[in-house]
C-alpha positions as CSV (number, residue, x, y, z in Angstrom):
1,G,0.0,0.0,0.0
2,K,2.7,2.5,0.9
3,L,4.4,2.1,-2.5
4,L,1.2,3.5,-4.2
5,W,1.9,6.8,-2.4
6,K,5.7,6.9,-2.4
7,G,7.0,9.9,-4.3
8,R,3.6,10.9,-5.7
9,Y,1.8,14.2,-5.2
10,F,-1.7,14.3,-3.8
11,P,-3.5,17.1,-2.0
12,Q,-3.4,17.4,1.8
13,H,-7.1,16.3,2.3
14,V,-6.3,13.0,0.5
15,N,-3.2,12.5,2.7
16,D,-5.3,13.2,5.8
17,L,-7.8,10.5,4.7
18,R,-5.1,7.8,4.1
19,S,-5.0,6.5,7.7
20,V,-8.8,6.6,8.1
21,D,-10.0,5.2,4.8
22,A,-7.2,4.2,2.5
23,R,-9.5,2.9,-0.3
24,T,-11.3,6.2,-0.6
25,A,-8.1,8.1,-0.3
26,Y,-6.6,6.1,-3.2
27,R,-9.8,6.7,-5.3
28,L,-9.6,10.4,-4.6
29,S,-5.8,10.5,-5.5
30,V,-6.5,8.8,-8.8
31,E,-9.3,11.3,-9.6
32,D,-7.0,14.2,-8.5
33,A,-4.3,13.0,-10.9
34,A,-6.5,14.1,-13.8
35,R,-6.9,17.6,-12.4
36,N,-4.9,20.3,-14.3
37,T,-6.1,23.3,-12.3
38,L,-3.9,24.5,-9.5
39,T,-5.4,26.0,-6.3
40,I,-4.1,29.3,-5.1
41,E,-2.6,27.4,-2.2
42,E,-0.7,25.0,-4.5
43,L,0.5,27.8,-6.8
44,T,1.9,29.8,-3.9
45,S,3.1,27.1,-1.5
46,F,5.2,25.0,-3.9
47,Q,8.8,25.9,-4.5
48,W,8.8,25.9,-8.3
49,E,11.8,25.3,-10.4
50,F,12.2,27.2,-13.7
51,R,14.2,26.7,-16.9
52,F,14.0,28.0,-20.5
53,K,13.4,25.6,-23.3
54,R,15.8,25.6,-26.2
55,A,13.0,27.1,-28.3
56,A,13.3,30.4,-26.4
57,G,16.6,31.0,-28.2
58,P,20.3,30.9,-27.5
59,Q,20.5,34.2,-25.6
60,W,18.0,32.9,-23.0
61,V,19.5,29.5,-22.7
62,Y,23.0,31.1,-22.2
63,Y,21.9,32.9,-19.1
64,D,19.8,30.0,-17.7
65,P,21.7,28.2,-14.9
66,Y,20.0,25.0,-15.8
67,W,21.7,24.9,-19.2
68,Q,25.1,25.7,-17.5
69,D,25.1,22.5,-15.4
70,A,23.8,24.4,-12.3
71,P,20.5,23.9,-10.4
72,A,17.4,25.3,-12.0
73,T,16.2,28.7,-10.8
74,K,14.0,28.5,-7.7
75,V,10.7,30.5,-8.0
76,Q,8.1,31.4,-5.4
77,F,4.7,32.7,-6.6
78,H,3.0,35.0,-4.1
79,K,-0.8,35.6,-3.5
80,D,-0.5,39.2,-4.6
81,G,0.6,38.1,-8.1
82,S,4.3,38.8,-7.7
83,S,7.1,36.3,-7.8
84,T,10.6,36.0,-6.5
85,R,13.5,34.1,-7.9
86,D,16.9,33.0,-6.7
87,N,18.7,33.7,-10.0
88,P,20.7,36.9,-9.6
89,V,20.5,37.6,-13.3
90,M,16.7,37.8,-13.1
91,A,16.4,38.9,-9.4
92,D,15.5,42.6,-10.3
93,V,13.2,41.7,-13.2
94,S,9.5,42.3,-12.4
95,I,7.6,39.0,-13.2
96,T,3.9,38.8,-12.2
97,W,1.3,36.2,-12.7
98,R,-2.5,36.1,-13.1
99,W,-4.9,33.2,-13.9
100,G,-5.2,32.5,-17.6
101,N,-8.9,33.4,-17.7
102,S,-8.3,37.0,-16.3
103,K,-9.8,39.7,-18.4
104,T,-7.4,42.3,-17.0
105,M,-3.6,42.8,-16.6
106,V,-4.1,43.0,-12.8
107,P,-1.7,40.6,-11.0
108,A,-3.4,37.6,-9.3
109,S,-6.7,38.4,-11.1
110,G,-9.0,35.8,-12.6
111,S,-9.9,32.5,-11.0
112,P,-8.1,29.1,-10.9
113,C,-8.0,27.5,-14.3
114,P,-5.6,25.3,-16.3
115,S,-3.3,28.1,-17.4
116,I,-1.3,30.9,-15.9
117,Q,-0.5,34.2,-17.7
118,G,3.0,35.6,-16.9
119,T,4.0,39.2,-17.4
120,V,7.7,40.2,-17.6
121,V,8.4,43.9,-17.1
122,G,4.8,44.7,-18.0
123,R,4.6,42.6,-21.2
124,D,2.7,39.3,-21.5
125,V,4.7,36.2,-22.4
126,P,3.1,33.0,-23.8
127,S,0.7,31.4,-21.3
128,Y,1.8,28.5,-19.2
129,I,-0.4,25.4,-19.5
130,V,-0.8,23.4,-16.3
131,S,-0.4,19.7,-16.5
132,R,0.8,16.7,-14.4
133,H,3.8,14.5,-14.7
134,P,2.5,11.1,-15.8
135,V,4.6,9.1,-13.4
136,H,4.4,11.0,-10.0
137,N,1.5,13.5,-10.6
138,H,3.5,16.6,-9.6
139,F,2.5,19.8,-11.4
140,L,4.2,21.3,-14.4
141,M,3.5,24.6,-16.1
142,Q,4.9,25.1,-19.6
143,S,4.8,27.5,-22.5
144,C,6.5,27.3,-25.9
145,W,9.5,29.0,-24.3
146,A,9.8,27.9,-20.6
147,L,9.0,25.2,-18.1
148,Y,8.2,25.3,-14.4
149,T,8.1,22.2,-12.2
150,A,6.7,21.8,-8.7
151,F,9.4,19.2,-8.1
152,P,13.1,19.2,-8.5
153,M,13.9,19.8,-12.2
154,P,15.6,16.7,-13.7
155,A,19.0,17.4,-15.4
156,P,18.9,17.5,-19.2
157,G,18.3,14.0,-20.6
158,V,17.4,12.3,-17.3
159,D,13.6,12.3,-17.6
160,P,12.5,11.3,-21.2
161,L,9.0,12.5,-20.4
162,M,10.3,16.1,-20.0
């Protein structure tokens, strides 16, 4: 039974139910694995890791620690729509977020949905689509140019599913 849960993501209410009703907890975890909408708590409590995709272009890949054999940039999203990063190259760059269904540019506006709209220095970038890793169900957010993971970013070539 414990192997079913090892290394997999499931929400806190499912974890709390495991010791009381493992069968129901398992059913709920399977149902949750199909969910591609983050809650505000998930978006803002996970420590996200970020990297550019090669499609972003060589100038972006060059400054990305991930592609220089260093750990991926750590990102924290905040409830007010702001974000902070541990990458000194990007530390002073204003990056805000809002839900993908927002009708305004106001940070943190909209309601939870399967996409996040990022704004870098006041300009929208391609939306991030929320999905789940098919093996361990942790969240991913990706656009044509970048990838965020709610789990440690695997080194290049380690995870063929990424």
